[in-house]
C-alpha positions in Angstrom: 262.7 166.9 145.9 265.4 166.1 148.3 265.3 163.5 151.0 266.1 164.2 154.5 267.3 161.6 156.8 266.7 162.2 160.7 268.2 160.2 163.5 265.7 158.8 165.9 265.7 156.9 169.0 265.2 152.8 168.9 261.8 153.5 170.9 260.7 156.2 168.2 262.0 153.9 165.4 260.0 150.9 166.5 256.8 152.9 167.0 256.9 154.3 163.7 257.8 151.0 162.1 255.0 149.3 163.9 252.5 152.2 162.8 253.4 151.9 159.0 253.5 148.2 158.8 250.2 147.8 160.6 248.5 149.6 157.9 250.1 147.3 155.3 252.6 149.8 154.5 256.5 149.3 153.7 258.8 150.8 156.2 262.3 152.1 155.0 265.0 152.8 157.6 268.6 152.6 157.5 270.2 149.6 159.4 272.9 149.8 162.1 275.6 147.4 162.8 277.4 144.7 161.0 275.7 141.6 162.3 274.1 140.7 158.8 277.0 141.4 156.6 277.4 140.7 153.8 273.6 140.8 152.8 272.9 143.8 155.0 275.6 146.3 155.8 275.8 149.0 158.2 273.7 152.0 157.0 272.1 150.3 154.3 268.4 151.2 153.3 266.1 148.0 154.2 262.4 147.7 153.7 260.1 145.8 156.1 256.5 144.8 155.7 253.7 143.1 157.6 254.2 139.3 158.1 251.8 136.9 159.6 253.4 134.9 162.3 252.2 131.7 160.7 254.1 132.6 157.4 257.5 133.0 159.2 259.9 130.2 158.0 263.5 129.7 158.5 265.7 132.0 156.4 263.5 134.9 156.7 265.0 138.2 158.2 262.7 139.8 160.8 262.6 143.3 162.3 261.7 142.5 166.2 261.3 144.9 169.0 263.0 143.1 171.9 263.4 144.3 175.5 266.9 145.3 174.9 266.9 146.9 171.7 265.4 146.4 168.0 267.1 143.5 166.0 267.1 142.6 162.4 268.3 138.9 162.3 267.6 135.7 160.2 265.0 133.1 161.4 267.0 129.7 162.1 264.0 127.8 163.3 260.3 128.1 165.0 260.3 127.0 168.4 257.1 125.3 169.4 258.3 124.0 172.9 256.4 126.9 174.9 252.7 127.7 175.0 253.5 130.9 173.2 254.8 130.8 169.6 258.6 131.8 169.2 261.2 132.0 166.6 264.9 131.7 167.2 266.9 134.2 165.4 270.6 134.5 164.6 272.8 136.9 163.2 274.9 136.2 160.2 278.1 137.3 161.7 278.9 136.0 165.0 276.9 133.8 167.5 274.1 136.4 168.6 271.1 134.1 169.2 267.6 135.6 170.1 264.5 133.8 171.0 261.4 136.1 170.4 257.8 135.7 170.6 255.1 136.5 168.2 254.0 139.8 169.6 257.9 141.1 169.4 258.0 140.9 165.5 257.3 144.1 163.8 258.0 142.8 160.2 259.7 140.8 157.4 262.7 142.1 155.3 261.6 142.4 151.7 264.2 144.7 150.2 267.7 145.9 150.8 269.2 148.9 148.9 272.8 148.0 148.9 275.5 150.5 148.1 277.5 149.6 145.3 280.7 150.8 146.8 280.4 148.7 149.9 279.5 145.5 147.6 282.8 146.6 145.7 285.0 146.5 148.6 283.6 143.4 150.1 284.0 141.6 146.8 287.6 143.0 146.5 288.4 141.7 150.0 287.2 138.2 149.0 289.3 138.3 145.9 292.3 139.3 147.9 291.7 136.5 150.5 291.4 133.9 147.8 294.4 135.2 145.9 296.3 135.1 149.2 295.4 131.4 149.8 296.5 130.8 146.2 299.7 132.3 146.1 301.0 131.7 149.5 299.0 128.6 150.9 301.9 127.8 153.3 301.8 131.2 154.8 297.9 131.4 155.0 297.9 127.9 156.7 300.5 128.9 159.1 298.6 132.1 159.8 295.2 130.1 160.3 296.9 127.4 162.6 298.2 130.2 164.9 294.5 130.8 166.0 293.6 127.2 166.3 293.6 125.4 169.7 296.1 123.0 170.5 294.8 119.2 169.9 294.9 118.2 173.5 292.8 121.2 174.5 289.2 120.4 175.4 
């Protein structure tokens, strides 16, 4: 038996995900983007299952159907300041922050099928970076300081 992957619109993906998750199923799909590197890479298979909003905790990764687009980001905290329960989500890379309400949460990440090749390349880059700092610390420090703001800038 061969598996066929089909590309669907974000709207169709969310409708399908909601349908599967509501029946206590596990929904598998390929992620898009690099905002959750290194835990979740671009085009990796991820599994989402049903979650009670009361059980959502900081550190959980949620799939949410927002007005703009579907997002798969990490919970940094719960927000109890409004009458409707909300959580604050953030990407692992960059500063993308989203405040989502309970009705936008589709499910919780339960599994990631990571590509061994991608993991190997990521670890290789980390080793190269560490080796460069060990072998050429003054060059790496100059490189880092060239991106820093001047001390008197505020």
